[in-house]
Structures are given as C-alpha cells and as structure tokens.
Backbone as ProteinMPNN parsed JSONL, in Angstrom:
{"seq_chain_A": "MAFSTEHFIIEKDEEHSNEKQTIYRSNFKNRDDAKSWLTEYKKKTSTDWICGENYPCEKLEYHEFWKCQLSKKNKLSLSKRNLECKVEIHIKIKKVNKSTKRNDPKYLKRDIPLKGVIIIKGQHNHPIENHESLQYLRVTEETK", "coords_chain_A": {"N_chain_A": [[4.862, 8.347, -0.109], [6.524, 6.149, 1.822], [7.643, 4.091, 4.526], [10.283, 2.724, 6.501], [10.209, 0.284, 9.069], [10.834, -1.07, 12.334], [10.411, -3.699, 11.846], [10.284, -4.152, 9.101], [11.967, -3.885, 5.968], [12.001, -1.264, 3.773], [12.327, -0.161, 0.567], [12.794, 2.223, -1.939], [11.956, 1.758, -5.327], [13.577, 3.125, -7.606], [14.029, 2.886, -10.323], [11.649, 1.94, -11.511], [9.662, 3.617, -10.603], [7.574, 6.495, -11.183], [6.045, 9.669, -12.19], [3.361, 9.055, -11.931], [3.092, 6.832, -10.326], [4.503, 5.398, -7.377], [6.897, 3.078, -6.467], [7.742, 0.677, -4.094], [9.935, -1.652, -2.552], [9.859, -4.472, -0.402], [10.525, -6.542, 2.488], [8.381, -8.25, 3.036], [6.86, -11.219, 4.188], [4.441, -12.495, 4.165], [0.799, -12.269, 4.034], [-0.022, -11.221, 6.505], [2.179, -9.654, 7.258], [2.023, -7.654, 5.297], [-0.464, -6.48, 5.909], [0.084, -5.573, 8.484], [2.078, -3.652, 7.973], [0.523, -1.846, 6.453], [-1.283, -0.954, 8.383], [0.452, 0.462, 10.089], [1.274, 2.396, 8.257], [-1.11, 3.78, 7.791], [-1.448, 5.034, 10.297], [0.845, 6.686, 10.433], [0.447, 8.431, 8.274], [-2.004, 9.549, 8.629], [-4.246, 8.599, 7.21], [-6.868, 6.598, 5.717], [-8.022, 3.466, 4.416], [-9.924, 1.681, 1.966], [-10.651, -1.634, 1.386], [-10.049, -2.993, -1.755], [-9.921, -5.37, -3.723], [-9.064, -8.834, -3.415], [-6.71, -10.54, -5.115], [-6.649, -13.684, -6.393], [-3.897, -15.532, -7.438], [-1.662, -17.385, -9.403], [0.977, -16.754, -9.892], [1.81, -15.074, -7.921], [2.294, -14.805, -4.376], [0.582, -13.274, -2.915], [-1.804, -10.672, -3.441], [-3.333, -7.667, -3.105], [-5.468, -4.794, -3.103], [-6.046, -1.366, -2.1], [-8.229, 1.449, -1.791], [-8.209, 4.98, -1.331], [-9.967, 6.175, 1.509], [-11.545, 8.323, 0.928], [-12.397, 8.049, -1.597], [-14.772, 7.394, -4.278], [-15.805, 4.907, -3.859], [-18.212, 2.77, -2.5], [-19.893, 4.878, -1.677], [-22.447, 7.403, -1.469], [-23.218, 9.791, -3.983], [-23.482, 12.367, -2.952], [-22.259, 12.338, -0.516], [-20.257, 13.578, 2.204], [-17.854, 12.382, 2.489], [-17.18, 11.571, 0.009], [-14.896, 12.424, -1.966], [-13.924, 11.742, -4.311], [-11.299, 10.799, -4.517], [-8.538, 9.36, -6.075], [-6.417, 7.769, -5.3], [-4.581, 4.782, -4.903], [-3.391, 1.856, -3.232], [-1.437, -0.836, -3.961], [-0.498, -4.009, -2.935], [1.764, -6.534, -3.347], [3.065, -9.818, -3.09], [5.742, -11.471, -4.202], [6.446, -14.744, -5.499], [9.338, -16.619, -4.714], [11.481, -18.09, -6.777], [13.415, -20.001, -9.147], [12.825, -18.9, -11.689], [11.615, -16.366, -11.077], [13.705, -15.148, -9.729], [15.517, -14.862, -11.789], [14.202, -13.019, -13.425], [13.951, -10.824, -11.763], [16.434, -9.994, -10.458], [17.718, -7.982, -8.951], [16.296, -7.53, -6.592], [15.343, -10.021, -5.645], [17.451, -11.802, -5.397], [18.876, -11.275, -3.146], [20.319, -11.691, 0.181], [18.338, -11.334, 2.105], [15.504, -11.486, 0.582], [13.677, -8.989, -1.209], [10.728, -9.393, -1.62], [8.235, -8.316, -1.445], [6.045, -5.986, -2.953], [5.133, -2.699, -3.083], [2.868, -0.55, -4.39], [2.066, 2.703, -4.921], [-0.372, 4.523, -6.255], [-1.084, 7.541, -7.878], [-2.046, 10.845, -6.606], [-3.249, 12.328, -3.639], [-6.295, 14.162, -3.694], [-6.957, 15.871, -1.747], [-6.256, 17.424, 1.43], [-3.792, 15.873, 3.521], [-2.553, 14.595, 6.628], [-3.166, 16.78, 8.305], [-5.192, 18.912, 10.444], [-7.735, 19.132, 9.245], [-8.025, 16.842, 7.659], [-8.189, 14.864, 9.561], [-10.79, 14.824, 10.51], [-12.189, 13.196, 8.803], [-11.379, 10.631, 9.282], [-12.117, 7.343, 10.413], [-13.358, 6.281, 13.582], [-11.188, 4.588, 15.677], [-10.53, 1.479, 17.453], [-8.671, 2.008, 19.441], [-9.145, 4.693, 19.983], [-11.731, 4.69, 20.999]], "CA_chain_A": [[5.663, 8.258, 1.082], [6.514, 4.882, 2.552], [8.649, 4.197, 5.559], [10.76, 1.483, 7.086], [9.9, 0.127, 10.483], [11.791, -2.001, 12.926], [10.109, -5.042, 11.361], [10.327, -4.285, 7.647], [12.849, -3.083, 5.126], [11.25, -0.653, 2.675], [13.296, 0.491, -0.319], [12.146, 2.764, -3.138], [12.414, 1.248, -6.622], [13.727, 4.34, -8.421], [14.011, 2.526, -11.746], [10.292, 1.714, -12.008], [8.752, 4.659, -10.124], [7.435, 7.653, -12.07], [5.166, 10.692, -11.616], [2.02, 8.506, -11.71], [3.103, 5.821, -9.274], [5.749, 5.181, -6.661], [7.015, 1.656, -6.157], [8.67, 0.33, -3.033], [10.144, -3.085, -2.347], [9.907, -4.772, 1.027], [10.811, -7.925, 2.867], [7.178, -8.924, 3.524], [6.863, -12.673, 3.995], [3.08, -13.006, 4.009], [-0.324, -11.326, 4.093], [-0.019, -10.562, 7.812], [3.198, -8.601, 7.195], [1.485, -6.57, 4.466], [-1.523, -5.816, 6.681], [0.739, -4.887, 9.593], [2.692, -2.445, 7.417], [-0.541, -0.922, 6.07], [-1.787, -0.367, 9.626], [1.428, 1.472, 10.502], [1.234, 3.455, 7.246], [-2.319, 4.567, 8.079], [-1.192, 5.87, 11.473], [1.874, 7.689, 10.113], [-0.006, 9.389, 7.262], [-3.371, 9.994, 8.972], [-5.14, 8.226, 6.116], [-7.521, 5.307, 5.885], [-8.121, 2.802, 3.121], [-11.005, 0.719, 1.769], [-10.131, -2.781, 0.639], [-10.607, -3.16, -3.094], [-10.111, -6.787, -4.011], [-7.966, -9.762, -3.216], [-6.534, -11.228, -6.388], [-5.999, -14.994, -6.367], [-2.973, -15.556, -8.564], [-0.674, -18.455, -9.311], [2.331, -16.229, -10.0], [2.111, -14.292, -6.726], [1.823, -15.366, -3.115], [-0.46, -12.405, -2.361], [-2.037, -9.397, -4.124], [-4.548, -7.007, -2.662], [-5.326, -3.348, -3.234], [-6.91, -0.515, -1.3], [-8.497, 2.798, -2.294], [-8.331, 6.005, -0.294], [-11.332, 6.17, 2.06], [-12.298, 9.448, 0.373], [-12.745, 7.741, -2.989], [-16.229, 7.249, -4.417], [-16.185, 3.52, -3.587], [-19.182, 2.55, -1.419], [-20.404, 6.157, -1.198], [-23.444, 8.137, -2.235], [-22.537, 10.896, -4.666], [-23.548, 13.591, -2.154], [-21.617, 12.126, 0.774], [-19.118, 14.464, 2.47], [-16.636, 11.577, 2.37], [-16.948, 11.259, -1.399], [-14.087, 13.46, -2.611], [-13.468, 11.105, -5.55], [-9.844, 10.632, -4.5], [-8.227, 8.197, -6.901], [-5.191, 7.111, -4.846], [-4.674, 3.353, -4.594], [-2.193, 1.135, -2.8], [-1.408, -2.252, -4.315], [0.578, -4.751, -2.283], [1.955, -7.864, -3.92], [4.209, -10.572, -2.593], [6.165, -12.365, -5.274], [7.034, -16.03, -5.162], [10.77, -16.641, -4.99], [11.928, -19.34, -7.386], [14.459, -19.815, -10.16], [12.329, -18.014, -12.738], [11.43, -14.994, -10.594], [15.038, -14.606, -9.438], [16.122, -14.492, -13.073], [13.515, -11.832, -13.933], [14.013, -9.726, -10.791], [17.612, -10.32, -9.653], [18.118, -6.88, -8.065], [15.603, -7.611, -5.305], [15.053, -11.38, -5.177], [18.67, -12.586, -5.169], [19.53, -10.8, -1.926], [20.259, -12.596, 1.335], [16.95, -11.16, 2.538], [14.849, -11.024, -0.65], [12.613, -7.99, -1.096], [9.698, -9.948, -2.505], [7.037, -7.493, -1.34], [5.987, -4.836, -3.859], [4.117, -1.728, -2.678], [2.678, 0.426, -5.463], [1.154, 3.78, -4.536], [-0.764, 5.175, -7.51], [-1.802, 8.806, -7.815], [-1.856, 11.836, -5.547], [-4.511, 12.683, -2.988], [-6.869, 15.44, -4.127], [-7.397, 16.497, -0.504], [-5.13, 17.507, 2.365], [-3.556, 14.766, 4.461], [-1.673, 14.932, 7.744], [-3.484, 18.049, 8.963], [-6.394, 18.796, 11.281], [-8.929, 18.953, 8.408], [-8.138, 15.457, 7.201], [-8.502, 13.993, 10.693], [-12.24, 14.727, 10.706], [-12.732, 12.156, 7.932], [-10.944, 9.303, 9.707], [-13.06, 6.569, 11.212], [-12.942, 6.097, 14.967], [-10.551, 3.281, 15.853], [-10.723, 0.854, 18.761], [-7.799, 2.705, 20.386], [-9.773, 5.968, 20.316], [-12.924, 4.417, 21.809]], "C_chain_A": [[5.475, 6.878, 1.71], [7.614, 4.989, 3.596], [9.047, 2.81, 6.029], [10.349, 1.464, 8.551], [10.945, -0.803, 11.062], [11.58, -3.423, 12.408], [10.366, -5.232, 9.875], [11.379, -3.386, 7.023], [11.976, -2.558, 3.995], [12.251, 0.145, 1.849], [12.585, 0.96, -1.584], [12.791, 2.181, -4.39], [12.452, 2.435, -7.588], [13.563, 4.042, -9.908], [12.593, 2.431, -12.312], [9.264, 2.732, -11.507], [8.702, 5.795, -11.14], [6.455, 8.636, -11.437], [3.762, 10.165, -11.321], [1.964, 7.482, -10.583], [4.486, 5.707, -8.655], [5.767, 3.725, -6.226], [8.087, 1.466, -5.094], [8.791, -1.182, -2.986], [10.325, -3.322, -0.854], [10.207, -6.246, 1.259], [9.591, -8.616, 3.482], [7.279, -10.415, 3.226], [5.471, -13.206, 3.671], [2.058, -11.878, 4.129], [-0.332, -10.552, 5.406], [1.009, -9.436, 7.865], [2.672, -7.397, 6.424], [0.428, -5.783, 5.237], [-0.933, -5.016, 7.85], [1.386, -3.587, 9.114], [1.618, -1.414, 7.072], [-1.127, -0.228, 7.302], [-0.848, 0.73, 10.12], [1.417, 2.66, 9.544], [0.034, 4.374, 7.474], [-2.063, 5.542, 9.234], [-0.219, 6.999, 11.152], [1.349, 8.78, 9.19], [-1.384, 9.969, 7.549], [-4.328, 9.776, 7.807], [-5.825, 6.923, 6.471], [-7.84, 4.771, 4.502], [-9.257, 1.798, 3.121], [-10.448, -0.411, 0.923], [-10.842, -2.89, -0.704], [-10.911, -4.616, -3.341], [-8.865, -7.561, -3.642], [-7.862, -10.569, -4.497], [-5.911, -12.603, -6.18], [-5.129, -15.12, -7.616], [-1.944, -16.655, -8.357], [0.751, -17.92, -9.288], [2.759, -15.411, -8.781], [1.628, -15.036, -5.489], [0.617, -14.583, -2.592], [-0.578, -11.166, -3.234], [-3.379, -8.851, -3.668], [-4.366, -5.51, -2.887], [-6.371, -2.621, -2.418], [-7.061, 0.834, -1.986], [-8.571, 3.742, -1.098], [-9.775, 6.017, 0.205], [-12.178, 7.316, 1.522], [-12.528, 9.285, -1.125], [-14.262, 7.598, -3.075], [-16.714, 5.827, -4.139], [-17.082, 3.438, -2.348], [-19.768, 3.844, -0.852], [-21.561, 6.634, -2.068], [-22.736, 9.337, -2.856], [-22.524, 12.183, -3.842], [-22.857, 13.472, -0.794], [-20.433, 13.073, 0.961], [-17.792, 13.705, 2.39], [-16.333, 11.187, 0.928], [-16.223, 12.427, -2.066], [-13.511, 12.951, -3.931], [-11.946, 11.036, -5.65], [-9.507, 9.323, -5.211], [-6.968, 7.44, -6.459], [-5.479, 5.659, -4.476], [-3.333, 2.857, -4.076], [-2.377, -0.32, -3.2], [-0.254, -2.879, -3.555], [0.589, -6.154, -2.861], [3.124, -8.516, -3.204], [4.54, -11.611, -3.649], [6.635, -13.701, -4.713], [8.518, -15.956, -5.503], [11.123, -18.029, -5.5], [12.95, -19.007, -8.468], [14.043, -18.795, -11.218], [12.198, -16.566, -12.257], [12.766, -14.355, -10.23], [15.726, -14.144, -10.717], [15.509, -13.191, -13.599], [13.627, -10.614, -13.014], [15.227, -9.905, -9.87], [17.996, -9.243, -8.641], [17.509, -7.023, -6.67], [15.443, -9.036, -4.773], [16.287, -12.233, -4.922], [19.441, -12.135, -3.931], [19.464, -11.862, -0.834], [18.872, -12.541, 1.98], [16.211, -10.622, 1.32], [13.741, -10.012, -0.36], [11.503, -8.395, -2.048], [8.365, -9.217, -2.401], [7.137, -6.3, -2.272], [4.827, -3.954, -3.401], [4.039, -0.694, -3.792], [1.652, 1.447, -4.983], [0.883, 4.588, -5.793], [-1.512, 6.465, -7.228], [-1.402, 9.691, -6.655], [-3.225, 12.138, -4.941], [-4.994, 14.034, -3.508], [-7.429, 16.216, -2.928], [-6.204, 16.56, 0.431], [-5.02, 16.229, 3.193], [-2.599, 15.281, 5.531], [-1.913, 16.346, 8.275], [-4.806, 17.892, 9.712], [-7.669, 18.592, 10.464], [-9.125, 17.491, 8.009], [-8.528, 14.512, 8.33], [-10.005, 13.838, 10.911], [-12.867, 13.621, 9.867], [-12.345, 10.744, 8.371], [-12.018, 8.632, 10.55], [-12.495, 6.42, 12.628], [-12.382, 4.69, 15.111], [-10.86, 2.732, 17.24], [-9.88, 1.559, 19.822], [-8.444, 3.998, 20.874], [-10.981, 5.772, 21.225], [-12.491, 4.191, 23.211]], "O_chain_A": [[4.362, 6.507, 2.082], [8.435, 5.905, 3.535], [8.267, 1.859, 5.968], [10.168, 2.508, 9.178], [11.837, -1.268, 10.353], [12.476, -4.261, 12.518], [10.636, -6.348, 9.43], [11.639, -2.278, 7.492], [11.285, -3.332, 3.331], [12.94, 1.021, 2.371], [11.865, 0.193, -2.223], [14.015, 2.117, -4.499], [11.481, 2.707, -8.293], [13.02, 4.855, -10.657], [12.359, 2.8, -13.463], [8.113, 2.71, -11.944], [9.667, 6.031, -11.867], [6.071, 8.466, -10.28], [3.039, 10.774, -10.533], [0.92, 7.288, -9.961], [5.503, 5.895, -9.323], [4.787, 3.206, -5.689], [9.184, 2.016, -5.183], [7.857, -1.901, -3.339], [10.873, -2.483, -0.139], [10.148, -7.071, 0.347], [9.743, -9.472, 4.354], [7.724, -10.819, 2.152], [5.325, -14.226, 2.998], [2.403, -10.709, 4.3], [-0.618, -9.355, 5.417], [0.748, -8.384, 8.448], [2.852, -6.255, 6.847], [0.43, -4.552, 5.215], [-1.398, -3.919, 8.16], [1.262, -2.549, 9.764], [1.784, -0.23, 7.368], [-1.431, 0.964, 7.255], [-1.298, 1.803, 10.522], [1.538, 3.806, 9.976], [0.148, 5.595, 7.363], [-2.416, 6.719, 9.157], [-0.437, 8.141, 11.556], [1.76, 9.934, 9.306], [-1.877, 10.797, 6.783], [-5.119, 10.655, 7.463], [-5.422, 6.227, 7.403], [-7.918, 5.528, 3.535], [-9.529, 1.145, 4.129], [-9.847, -0.179, -0.125], [-12.071, -2.879, -0.779], [-12.052, -5.048, -3.182], [-7.765, -7.014, -3.568], [-8.827, -11.21, -4.913], [-4.737, -12.682, -5.818], [-5.586, -14.843, -8.725], [-1.421, -16.828, -7.256], [1.642, -18.559, -8.728], [3.938, -15.093, -8.629], [0.668, -15.803, -5.551], [-0.254, -15.136, -1.92], [0.431, -10.656, -3.721], [-4.418, -9.491, -3.826], [-3.241, -5.01, -2.866], [-7.425, -3.163, -2.086], [-6.153, 1.306, -2.67], [-8.95, 3.344, 0.004], [-10.706, 5.883, -0.59], [-13.402, 7.287, 1.645], [-12.816, 10.252, -1.831], [-14.955, 7.672, -2.061], [-17.918, 5.571, -4.18], [-16.75, 3.969, -1.289], [-20.105, 3.9, 0.331], [-21.641, 6.308, -3.253], [-21.758, 9.837, -2.302], [-21.631, 13.012, -4.023], [-22.875, 14.419, -0.008], [-19.693, 13.347, 0.016], [-16.733, 14.314, 2.242], [-15.322, 10.536, 0.664], [-16.852, 13.306, -2.655], [-12.72, 13.632, -4.583], [-11.377, 11.194, -6.73], [-10.139, 8.297, -4.961], [-6.502, 6.557, -7.179], [-6.479, 5.349, -3.827], [-2.278, 3.378, -4.438], [-3.359, -0.957, -2.819], [0.85, -2.334, -3.537], [-0.42, -6.859, -2.868], [4.056, -7.841, -2.767], [3.745, -12.5, -3.951], [7.154, -13.777, -3.599], [8.904, -15.303, -6.473], [11.071, -19.013, -4.761], [13.296, -17.842, -8.664], [14.831, -17.926, -11.593], [12.623, -15.643, -12.951], [12.942, -13.149, -10.404], [16.44, -13.142, -10.715], [16.218, -12.354, -14.158], [13.416, -9.486, -13.46], [15.076, -9.962, -8.649], [18.543, -9.559, -7.584], [18.146, -6.673, -5.677], [15.412, -9.233, -3.558], [16.185, -13.286, -4.293], [20.563, -12.589, -3.709], [18.671, -12.801, -0.904], [18.308, -13.57, 2.352], [16.277, -9.424, 1.045], [12.976, -10.155, 0.594], [11.35, -7.83, -3.131], [7.458, -9.475, -3.192], [8.191, -5.672, -2.373], [3.682, -4.402, -3.339], [5.032, -0.035, -4.103], [0.512, 1.099, -4.676], [1.772, 5.248, -6.332], [-2.456, 6.487, -6.438], [-0.546, 9.344, -5.84], [-4.23, 12.195, -5.649], [-4.193, 14.941, -3.735], [-8.268, 17.103, -3.085], [-5.236, 15.823, 0.246], [-6.022, 15.593, 3.519], [-1.922, 16.291, 5.339], [-0.964, 17.034, 8.654], [-5.457, 16.851, 9.619], [-8.599, 17.94, 10.94], [-10.242, 16.974, 8.02], [-9.134, 13.469, 8.082], [-10.446, 12.82, 11.444], [-13.961, 13.154, 10.182], [-12.918, 9.768, 7.888], [-12.734, 9.289, 11.306], [-11.28, 6.434, 12.822], [-13.022, 3.715, 14.715], [-11.389, 3.443, 18.095], [-10.311, 1.699, 20.966], [-8.307, 4.359, 22.043], [-11.231, 6.584, 22.115], [-13.324, 3.941, 24.082]]}, "name": "protein", "num_of_chains": 1, "seq": "MAFSTEHFIIEKDEEHSNEKQTIYRSNFKNRDDAKSWLTEYKKKTSTDWICGENYPCEKLEYHEFWKCQLSKKNKLSLSKRNLECKVEIHIKIKKVNKSTKRNDPKYLKRDIPLKGVIIIKGQHNHPIENHESLQYLRVTEETK"}
C-alpha cells in the first residue's frame, strides 16, 4: 500500500509488480522527498522502519532501504520486537538523461518525470494498523 500526497505523485507500476513485491513510481526529486514520503507512510500505516544501508551508486541519484522494525535486525533473538518480519522498502531515485529516458520512457519522458522508484518487498508476518501493532511503535517526539 502506497499513497499519493499533496506533495508527491505515486503511481503503481503494474507491469513490474508481482506477488513478491509491489513497485510504485513517484516524482521524488531528492533524498529529502523520499524521507518525507517515508515519514508520511509510517504514520498512515502505523509501521516503523529501520534503515538498512545507503547505496552510493553512479547510475542512481539515491538508493536506500529500510526493514520493518519487527525484523531481526539489531535485535536479540528473544526480544519481543523480534518477529523476524522480512518486509523491506527500497527507495531509488533515477538520474534522468538520454540513456535512462530510452530505457524507461513510460515514466521518465513525462512532463513531470516519475524518477522515484519505491519497492515494497514481502508481506508483514504480524498485524498492522490495529491496536496490537501500536504497542510495538517507538514513541515519537509528537507523542512526548
């Protein structure tokens, strides 16, 4: 589940999505746009995410991924927050040039290019958007 906001266009890439991953395209311009969208996504879905890695790459402007906070990353095996959830979100921002437009004309040749790629891999193995899942969320600054 992804959603559009007043700031971003989010469009599902039906051609490349499948049962293992859902791909969305967006008009993200930079890292700040991606982080802003992720913050809104967290609030809408009552989920939280642990940053995986930032990939320096010559072919992309930006690539970073996050794991569900209930994954085993940074957890003791007996932790109540270790549900071994395998869901990941990858966000990439493609460079727009002659070559990338040729390889991805459907999204990059638009008046407003959708150069952001959001890939959501897997399904949560725990409930989300209910009262049980809220107990696992970290306390935010707004809540304090």
